[in-house]
C-alpha positions in Angstrom: 0.0 -0.1 -0.1 1.4 3.6 -0.7 2.9 5.2 2.3 1.3 8.1 4.1 2.3 11.3 3.7 4.4 13.0 6.4 2.5 15.1 8.8 4.2 18.2 8.0 2.6 18.3 4.4 -0.5 17.0 5.4 -1.4 20.2 7.8 -1.6 22.9 5.3 -3.7 20.5 2.9 -6.2 20.3 5.7 -6.5 23.7 6.4 -6.4 24.6 2.9 -9.6 22.5 2.5 -11.8 26.3 2.1 -10.2 26.4 -1.8 -11.1 22.8 -2.1 -14.3 23.1 -1.0 -14.7 25.8 -3.4 -13.4 23.7 -6.3 -15.4 21.0 -5.6 -18.5 23.0 -5.4 -17.8 24.6 -8.8 -16.7 21.2 -10.9 -19.9 19.5 -9.3 -22.3 22.3 -10.8 -20.4 22.4 -14.1 -20.8 18.5 -13.9 -24.4 18.6 -13.3 -25.1 20.8 -16.0 -22.9 18.9 -18.4 -24.8 15.8 -17.6 -28.1 17.5 -18.0 -27.2 18.9 -21.2 -25.3 15.9 -23.0 -28.1 13.3 -21.7 -30.8 15.3 -23.2 -28.6 16.0 -26.6 -27.9 12.1 -26.8 -31.6 11.2 -26.4 -32.7 14.0 -29.4 -29.8 12.2 -31.5 -31.0 8.9 -30.5 -34.5 9.4 -31.4 -33.5 10.7 -34.7 -31.1 8.1 -35.4 -34.0 5.2 -34.6 -36.8 7.0 -37.0 -34.4 7.6 -39.6 -32.8 4.0 -39.6 -34.3 0.6 -40.6 -35.4 -1.2 -38.0 -33.4 -4.1 -36.6 -36.1 -6.6 -37.2 -36.2 -6.1 -40.9 -35.7 -8.8 -43.3 -32.9 -7.1 -44.6 -30.8 -6.5 -41.5 -31.5 -10.6 -39.8 -28.1 -12.3 -39.8 -30.2 -15.5 -40.4 -31.1 -13.4 -43.9 -27.6 -12.5 -44.9 -26.4 -13.8 -48.2 -24.6 -17.2 -48.5 -20.9 -16.7 -47.6 -19.2 -14.4 -45.1 -18.5 -11.8 -47.5 -21.8 -11.5 -49.2 -21.0 -9.5 -52.3 -18.6 -8.4 -54.6 -18.7 -4.9 -52.9 -17.9 -6.2 -49.4 -16.6 -3.2 -47.2 -13.6 -4.6 -44.5 -14.9 -2.0 -42.5 -18.7 -1.8 -42.0 -20.2 1.6 -42.3 -23.7 0.4 -40.7 -23.8 -2.1 -37.9 -27.0 -4.2 -36.4 -27.5 -6.3 -33.1 -27.2 -10.1 -34.6 -29.8 -11.0 -31.5 -33.0 -9.9 -30.7 -33.7 -7.6 -27.3 -35.0 -9.8 -25.1 -32.9 -12.9 -25.6 -32.1 -15.0 -22.8 -28.1 -15.5 -22.1 -25.6 -17.6 -20.0 -22.5 -16.0 -19.2 -19.4 -17.4 -17.6 -16.4 -15.4 -16.7 -12.9 -16.3 -15.7 -10.0 -14.2 -14.8 -6.3 -15.1 -16.0 -2.9 -13.6 -16.6 -2.9 -14.9 -19.9 -4.9 -13.8 -23.2 -4.6 -17.3 -24.4 -7.5 -19.5 -23.0 -7.2 -23.2 -22.9 -10.6 -25.2 -23.1 -13.1 -24.4 -20.2 -12.8 -27.9 -19.3 -9.0 -27.7 -18.3 -9.3 -24.2 -16.2 -8.7 -24.1 -12.9 -11.9 -24.0 -11.3 -11.0 -21.1 -8.8 -10.7 -18.9 -11.9 -14.4 -18.9 -12.3 -15.7 -16.2 -11.1 -19.3 -15.9 -12.4 -21.5 -18.4 -13.9 -25.1 -16.8 -14.7 -27.7 -18.6 -16.6 -30.5 -17.3 -18.3 -30.3 -13.5 -17.8 -33.0 -11.8 -19.8 -31.5 -9.1 -21.9 -33.7 -6.1 -22.1 -35.5 -6.7 -18.7 -34.6 -4.0 -16.4 -35.8 -5.9 -13.6 -32.6 -7.7 -14.0 -30.3 -7.2 -11.1 -27.8 -10.1 -10.0 -25.3 -9.6 -7.6 -22.3 -11.9 -7.3 -19.6 -12.3 -4.6 -16.4 -14.1 -4.6 -12.7 -14.6 -4.2 -9.8 -15.9 -6.6 -6.3 -16.3 -6.4 -3.7 -13.7 -8.0 -0.9 -15.4 -9.9 2.7 -14.5 -10.1 2.3 -12.7 -12.9 -0.2 -10.6 -11.6 1.9 -9.5 -8.5 4.7 -8.4 -11.3 3.1 -5.8 -12.6 1.3 -7.9 -14.7 -2.4 -7.7 -16.5 -5.0 -9.6 -14.8 -7.5 -10.4 -17.9 -11.2 -11.1 -17.2 -12.5 -13.7 -20.2 -16.2 -13.4 -21.0 -18.2 -16.5 -22.6 -21.6 -15.4 -23.8 -24.1 -17.5 -25.6 -27.9 -17.9 -26.2 -29.2 -20.1 -23.3 -28.4 -23.6 -23.8 -25.8 -23.2 -26.6 -22.1 -23.8 -26.1 -19.8 -21.6 -24.4 -16.7 -23.3 -25.1 -15.0 -22.1 -28.3 -13.1 -25.0 -28.7 -16.4 -27.5 -28.3 -17.5 -29.2 -31.1 -21.4 -27.7 -31.1 -19.8 -23.8 -30.9 -21.0 -21.6 -32.9 -20.3 -18.0 -33.6 -23.7 -17.1 -34.7 -24.9 -17.9 -31.1 -21.6 -17.5 -28.8 -18.9 -15.0 -28.6 -15.9 -14.7 -26.4 -14.1 -11.4 -25.5 -11.8 -10.1 -22.6 -11.2 -6.6 -20.5 -8.3 -6.1 -18.1 -9.8 -6.0 -14.4 -6.5 -4.0 -13.1 -5.0 -0.7 -14.3 -1.8 0.9 -14.3 -1.7 4.2 -13.0 0.9 6.5 -11.7 1.5 6.8 -8.4 1.3 10.1 -6.3 4.6 12.2 -5.8 5.6 12.0 -2.4 8.3 14.9 -1.6 11.5 13.4 0.4 11.5 15.3 3.5 13.4 14.7 6.3 14.2 16.4 9.8 15.7 19.4 9.8 16.9 19.4 13.6 18.2 16.5 15.6 19.4 13.0 14.6 18.2 10.5 12.3 18.7 6.6 11.9 18.3 7.0 8.0 21.4 7.9 6.2 22.1 9.2 2.9 23.2 6.0 1.7 19.7 4.3 2.7 17.9 6.8 0.9 16.2 5.6 -2.7 16.7 8.0 -5.6 14.0 10.0 -6.6 12.9 8.8 -9.9 13.0 11.6 -13.1 9.7 10.2 -14.5 6.3 9.3 -12.8 6.1 5.7 -11.7 3.3 3.4 -12.1 1.7 0.5 -10.0 -0.9 -1.8 -10.8 -4.1 -1.0 -9.4 -7.1 -3.2 -8.6 -10.8 -2.0 -7.5 -12.7 -4.9 -5.9 -16.2 -3.4 -7.5 -17.6 -4.2 -10.9 -20.9 -3.0 -12.5 -21.0 -5.1 -15.6 -24.1 -4.3 -17.8 -25.7 -5.4 -21.1 -27.0 -2.6 -23.2 -30.2 -3.8 -24.9 -31.1 -0.6 -26.6 -28.1 0.6 -28.3 -29.8 -0.8 -32.0 -28.9 0.0 -35.6 -25.5 2.6 -35.8 -23.1 4.1 -37.9 -20.1 2.7 -36.6 -17.2 5.0 -38.8 -19.1 7.5 -37.0 -19.1 6.3 -33.1 -17.2 7.9 -30.9 -14.2 6.2 -30.0 -14.8 5.6 -26.4 -18.3 3.5 -27.3 -16.4 1.7 -30.3 -14.0 0.3 -27.9 -16.5 -1.7 -26.3 -17.9 -3.6 -29.3 -17.5 -6.9 -30.2 -18.2 -7.6 -34.0 -19.6 -10.7 -35.7 -16.8 -12.7 -35.6 -16.8 -14.2 -39.5 -17.3 -10.3 -40.7 -20.4 -11.2 -42.6 -21.9 -8.5 -44.5 -25.6 -7.8 -46.1 -26.6 -7.6 -49.7 -24.6 -4.6 -50.3 -21.3 -5.4 -48.2 -21.5 -2.4 -46.0 -23.7 -3.3 -43.2 -22.3 -6.0 -40.3 -23.9 -7.4 -36.9 -22.3 -6.9 -33.4 -22.9 -9.2 -30.4 -24.6 -7.5 -27.3 -22.6 -5.1 -25.7 -21.5 -6.1 -22.2 -20.2 -2.7 -20.7 -17.7 -3.0 -17.6 -18.7 0.1 -16.1 -15.0 1.6 -14.2 -16.8 5.1 -13.9 -17.9 5.1 -10.3 -14.6 3.5 -8.9 -12.6 5.8 -7.3 -8.7 5.6 -6.6 -8.9 5.9 -3.0 -10.8 2.2 -2.5 -8.2 0.8 -5.1 -6.0 -2.1 -3.9 -2.0 -1.9 -5.4 -1.0 -5.1 -6.9 2.3 -6.4 -5.3 3.7 -9.7 -3.8 2.0 -9.3 -0.2 -1.3 -10.0 -2.4 -2.4 -13.2 -2.6 -6.0 -13.4 -2.6 -8.6 -10.5 -4.2 -12.4 -10.7 -3.7 -14.8 -9.1 -6.3 -18.3 -8.0 -6.3 -19.7 -7.8 -9.4 -23.7 -6.3 -10.2 -24.8 -7.7 -13.5 -27.7 -5.9 -14.8 -29.2 -3.8 -18.3 -28.1 -0.1 -18.7 -29.6 2.2 -21.5 -27.8 3.1 -24.3 -27.4 7.1 -23.2 -26.2 6.4 -19.7 -23.6 3.9 -21.3 -22.4 6.6 -24.0 -22.1 9.5 -21.3 -20.1 6.9 -18.9 -18.2 5.9 -21.6 -16.8 9.1 -23.1 -16.6 11.0 -19.9 -14.3 7.8 -18.1 -12.0 7.4 -21.3 -11.7 11.4 -21.3 -10.4 11.5 -17.8 -8.5 8.8 -17.6 -6.5 10.4 -20.7 -6.2 13.4 -19.2 -4.6 11.8 -15.9 -2.3 9.9 -17.9 -1.0 12.9 -19.9 -0.7 14.9 -16.2 1.2 11.5 -15.1 3.7 11.7 -18.5 4.5 15.4 -17.7 2.0 16.9 -19.4 0.7 20.7 -18.0 -2.6 20.8 -15.9 -5.0 22.1 -17.6 -8.4 23.6 -16.8 -9.7 19.8 -15.8 -7.1 19.6 -13.1 -5.2 15.9 -13.0 -8.4 14.0 -12.3 -8.2 14.4 -8.4 -11.4 17.2 -8.4 -13.1 14.6 -10.7 -12.6 11.7 -8.0 -13.6 14.2 -5.3 -16.6 15.1 -7.6 -17.8 11.3 -7.5 -17.4 11.1 -4.2 -19.4 13.9 -3.0 -22.4 12.1 -5.2 -21.5 8.8 -4.0 -21.4 9.7 -0.2 -24.0 12.6 0.0 -28.0 12.3 0.7 -29.6 13.3 -2.8 -31.3 16.0 -0.7 -28.2 17.3 0.4 -26.7 17.2 -2.9 -29.4 19.1 -4.2 -29.0 21.8 -1.6 -25.2 21.8 -2.6 -26.0 22.4 -6.8 -28.3 25.6 -5.0 -25.7 27.1 -2.8 -22.8 26.5 -4.9 -24.4 29.0 -7.9 -25.3 31.5 -4.8 -21.6 30.9 -3.8 -20.3 31.8 -7.0 -23.0 34.9 -7.4 -21.7 36.3 -4.0 -18.3 36.1 -4.6 -18.6 38.1 -8.0 -20.8 40.9 -6.0 -18.2 41.1 -3.4 -15.5 41.3 -5.7 -17.5 44.1 -7.3 -18.5 45.7 -4.7 -15.2 46.1 -3.4 -13.9 47.7 -6.2 -16.4 50.1 -6.4 -16.0 51.0 -2.3 -12.2 51.6 -2.8 -12.8 53.6 -5.8 -14.8 55.8 -4.7 -12.9 56.7 -1.1 -12.0 59.8 -0.8 -10.2 59.5 2.4 -7.9 57.1 5.1 -10.8 57.6 8.3 -11.2 53.9 9.3 -8.9 52.2 7.1 -6.1 49.9 8.4 -3.3 50.1 6.2 -1.2 47.4 8.7 -4.0 45.5 7.7 -3.9 45.8 4.1 -0.2 45.4 4.3 -0.4 42.3 6.4 -2.9 41.0 3.9 -0.3 41.3 0.9 2.0 39.5 3.1 -0.4 36.5 3.8 -1.6 36.3 0.1 2.1 36.3 -0.7 2.7 33.5 1.4 0.3 31.7 0.5 1.3 32.3 -3.4 4.9 30.9 -2.5 3.5 27.9 -1.0 1.2 26.6 -3.9 4.8 27.4 -6.0 6.4 24.9 -3.9 4.1 22.5 -4.3 3.4 22.9 -7.9 3.0 19.2 -8.4 -0.9 19.8 -7.1 -1.3 22.8 -8.1 -3.1 24.5 -11.4 -2.2 27.3 -13.1 -6.0 28.7 -12.4 -5.6 28.9 -8.7 -2.0 30.1 -8.9 -3.7 33.2 -11.5 -6.4 33.7 -9.2 -3.9 34.2 -5.8 -1.9 36.3 -7.9 -4.6 38.4 -8.8 -5.8 38.5 -5.0 -2.0 40.1 -4.2 -2.3 42.6 -7.2 -5.7 43.8 -5.9 -4.3 44.3 -2.4 -1.0 46.5 -3.5 -4.0 48.7 -5.5 -5.5 49.4 -2.5 -2.3 50.1 -0.9 -1.9 53.0 -3.9 -5.4 54.5 -3.3 -4.6 54.9 0.6 -0.9 55.8 0.7 1.8 57.0 -1.9 4.6 54.5 -2.3 7.8 56.0 -2.7 11.7 55.0 -3.1 13.8 57.3 -1.1 17.4 57.6 -0.2 18.0 55.3 3.0 19.9 57.0 6.0 23.9 57.0 5.7 24.3 54.0 8.6 22.0 51.9 6.3 23.6 49.1 4.2 21.1 49.2 1.6 21.0 52.5 -0.2 17.4 52.8 -1.0 14.1 51.8 0.8 10.2 51.9 0.5 8.5 54.5 2.3 4.5 54.9 2.6 3.5 58.8 2.7 0.0 60.3 3.2 -1.7 61.5 0.0 -2.7 64.7 1.8 -2.6 66.5 5.4 -4.8 64.0 7.7 -7.5 65.3 9.5 -8.4 64.8 13.0 -9.9 62.0 12.2 -7.6 60.3 10.1 -4.6 60.9 12.7 -7.1 59.1 15.2 -7.3 56.4 12.9 -3.8 55.9 12.6 -3.3 56.1 16.3 -6.0 53.1 16.9 -4.6 51.3 14.0 -1.1 51.1 16.0 -2.7 50.2 19.0 -4.7 47.4 17.6 -1.5 45.7 16.0 0.4 45.9 18.9 -2.3 44.0 21.0 -2.3 41.9 17.9 1.5 41.4 17.8 1.3 40.0 21.7 -1.0 37.0 20.2 0.3 36.5 17.0 4.1 36.4 17.4 4.1 33.8 20.5 1.3 31.7 18.5 4.0 31.7 15.1 6.8 30.8 17.4 5.3 28.1 19.5 4.0 26.8 16.2 7.4 27.2 14.3 9.6 25.6 17.2 6.8 22.6 16.9 7.0 22.0 13.1 11.2 22.0 13.0 11.1 19.4 15.9 8.7 17.0 15.3 7.7 17.8 11.6 9.8 16.6 8.6 10.3 19.0 5.6 12.4 19.4 2.0 14.6 22.3 3.1 14.8 25.0 5.2 12.7 27.3 2.8 9.8 24.8 2.6 9.9 24.8 6.4 9.7 28.8 6.5 6.8 28.9 4.0 4.6 25.6 5.5 5.0 27.5 9.1 4.1 30.7 7.7 1.0 29.5 5.6 0.0 27.4 8.6 0.0 30.5 10.4 -1.7 32.1 8.0 -4.7 29.5 8.0 -4.8 29.4 11.1 -5.0 32.6 12.4 -5.7 34.9 9.3 -9.0 35.7 10.9 -7.2 37.8 13.6 -6.4 40.5 10.5 -10.0 41.7 10.8 -9.8 42.4 14.7 -7.8 46.1 13.9 -11.0 47.0 11.9 -13.2 46.2 14.5 -10.9 48.2 17.3 -10.9 51.0 15.0 -14.9 50.9 14.6 -15.3 50.6 18.0 -13.1 53.7 19.1 -14.2 55.7 16.2 -18.2 54.8 17.3 -18.7 54.3 14.0 -19.1 51.9 10.4 -19.8 54.4 8.0 -16.0 54.0 6.2 -16.8 50.1 5.8 -17.7 48.6 2.6 -20.7 47.0 4.1 -21.7 45.5 0.7 -18.6 43.9 -0.2 -18.0 42.8 3.3 -22.0 41.0 3.8 -21.4 38.9 0.5 -17.8 37.7 2.2 -19.9 36.8 5.2 -22.5 35.0 3.2 -19.7 33.1 1.3 -18.4 32.1 5.1 -21.7 30.7 5.9 -22.0 28.6 2.9 -18.4 27.4 3.7 -19.6 26.5 7.1 -22.5 24.4 5.6 -20.3 22.1 3.5 -18.0 21.6 6.7 -20.3 19.2 8.1 -20.9 17.4 5.0 -17.2 16.8 3.8 -15.0 14.8 6.1 -12.4 16.8 7.8 -11.0 16.4 11.5 -13.1 17.5 14.1 -11.4 20.3 14.9 -10.7 21.9 11.5 -14.4 21.4 11.2 -14.6 23.7 14.7 -12.1 25.9 12.6 -14.3 26.9 10.0 -16.6 28.7 12.3 -13.7 31.2 13.2 -14.9 33.9 10.4 -18.4 34.1 12.0 -17.5 35.5 15.3 -16.0 38.3 13.5 -19.3 38.8 11.6 -21.6 38.4 14.3 -19.0 41.5 16.3 -19.0 43.4 13.0 -23.5 43.0 12.9 -23.4 44.4 16.7 -21.5 47.3 15.8 -23.3 48.0 13.1 -26.6 48.2 15.5 -25.0 49.8 17.8 -23.4 52.5 15.4 -26.5 53.2 13.0 -25.9 54.6 9.5 -28.0 56.7 7.0 -27.1 55.5 4.0 -29.4 58.1 2.1 -27.3 61.1 3.7 -23.6 62.1 3.5 -21.8 60.7 6.6 -19.7 62.1 8.6 -16.4 61.3 6.7 -17.9 62.8 3.6 -19.1 59.5 2.0 -22.4 58.2 1.0 -25.7 59.8 -0.1 -28.1 58.9 -2.7 -27.1 62.0 -4.8 -23.3 61.4 -4.3 -22.8 59.5 -7.4 -25.1 62.0 -9.5 -23.2 64.8 -8.2 -19.7 63.7 -9.0 -20.6 63.3 -12.4 -22.3 66.7 -12.6 -19.1 68.1 -11.1 -16.9 66.5 -13.5 -18.8 67.7 -16.7 -17.0 69.7 -19.0 -17.8 73.0 -19.3 -19.8 74.3 -22.8 -18.8 78.0 -22.3 -15.7 79.1 -24.0 -13.1 80.2 -21.8 -13.0 84.1 -22.2 -16.8 83.8 -21.2 -18.7 85.9 -18.7 -18.5 84.0 -15.2 -21.2 85.9 -13.5 -23.9 84.6 -12.3 -27.7 86.1 -12.8 -30.5 84.9 -10.3 -34.4 85.2 -11.1 -34.6 87.5 -8.3 -32.7 90.8 -8.2 -31.1 92.5 -5.2 -29.9 91.7 -2.1 -32.4 88.8 -1.5 -30.7 86.8 -4.8 -27.2 87.7 -4.0 -28.0 86.5 -0.2 -29.3 83.1 -1.6 -25.8 83.1 -3.3 -23.5 83.9 -1.1 -25.1 81.5 1.5 -26.2 84.4 3.8 -29.5 82.6 4.1 -29.4 79.6 6.3 -33.1 79.1 7.3 -33.3 75.7 5.7 -29.8 74.9 6.5 -29.8 70.9 8.4 -27.2 69.5 10.5 -26.5 65.9 10.5 -27.3 64.1 13.4 
């Protein structure tokens, strides 16, 4: 069995389950939409083909009515253009399955008895009530233990006819034989070589196995198989079939054609369905595996489902092979996301799954609205009241640490994730430029570095802005008293008890673990500033509401996806911040229809700003005097503001 991952590498992955949950939910929504679309398109195409194609029961397509001789006419085509079922849909079948490490099978009478894993009689093809369950075990051959292929040989015949191809009464018109592999060669998950950075180790450099340059493949076996006959496959165009579907066909053995020489026949499709097999449930085959269990479900399956399963399964496996052989990880990922989707579908209640699909859409909508509102808020920001510049700088540092951690673990990171993380860093840098001026100045004479980066105020600070800076400094002073000891304790524990690839990896892993664990503390200074200013008018209310709604959605999935109990409780930490913010919003009322005490807001603010920025229509040398409808002192008083009878003061 594969060795478990080191504890030091597993912890950040658990803490990063928030982004994993988001990826699973988005992929699940895309999968559901794609399945709905493919299902309806397949049904429509199938109905068109069945209505336009000749029926399989017509005399010219009946196998018994084929011309004398296997090839039919002089216009014989070695590749049939059209194919029709050789047996009727409601045929009664006998099925036997043998396992062997070889493609060549002896006479069934000389085959070891323990290699027979299935023997069913009188199975009605097309009877949707047929659902047979078979459980057994079989010994593993030495060749299979040594990375060989475990073949399953299928013998199918009409009820009462001979199954053994070596028998004298065997007839290819009433029986057929084919084989499929039961195991598969998959790339082993890459495990980074780690070591203890401090202390002694019993493992020397000579004992460490060299890391292979390319992918390492191993033989894996899944104990559950669903084997389904496809009774409604009908008359089809062989040359236009999807390759993933065509590989499951078994053409008539003699190559017979109809009178035109273009139409052939095929045996009933017996689909070995591996679509729902999960990598986590597979067994690695080696010399320690002596016997294997197998559970077989034998039933009938609709043709549209078969086409859907076969095409998606083949596409995912090809993508996994490309990634394992060094190909780039595209938008579809390396297959692990699809594995997680299947796991959620299989292990989740149907009602909870429906709720998941709905809130997934809400999650994406809230995320877009939060991004839009955040950008809009900062674009219209006119001062630094209530803004914690240190929090913004801390967010830049934390997101940069996460980006470096993802780069340090490139094998399991998609470029889309890296792009999203990089855009988050750019957004935080933009917020800094909206708050302060970033300048490069000469360093003091005693400094070893000739230049330094400084943050300068954009304008002379008001009294309230100076108080904001003071409160921000006080809040971070107390935050340091909590965060630095926690970071130090975690770093000491990690360097003593966890293993790492290098000192750089240790620093990045320790910092990212602290970010995931204590990142919510960065909101505390903003709450403290709100408390000292007795106001929340400067906060981006809409953006924060959308973000916290997404937090509650993440909390919902924290109880539907398997994770440690402590980490499940940790997902509730952001809710505490939100409830404190709700209390502050209730305690410090804000009238959003009027301009607040910081010169922000008001229903007419955007209109007034557009009016003020509108270019003047008059020429530069025009008369700038203003005439009012009423002449005299009364009009002048209104212009100069001497009349204050209607002025109102905001409470």
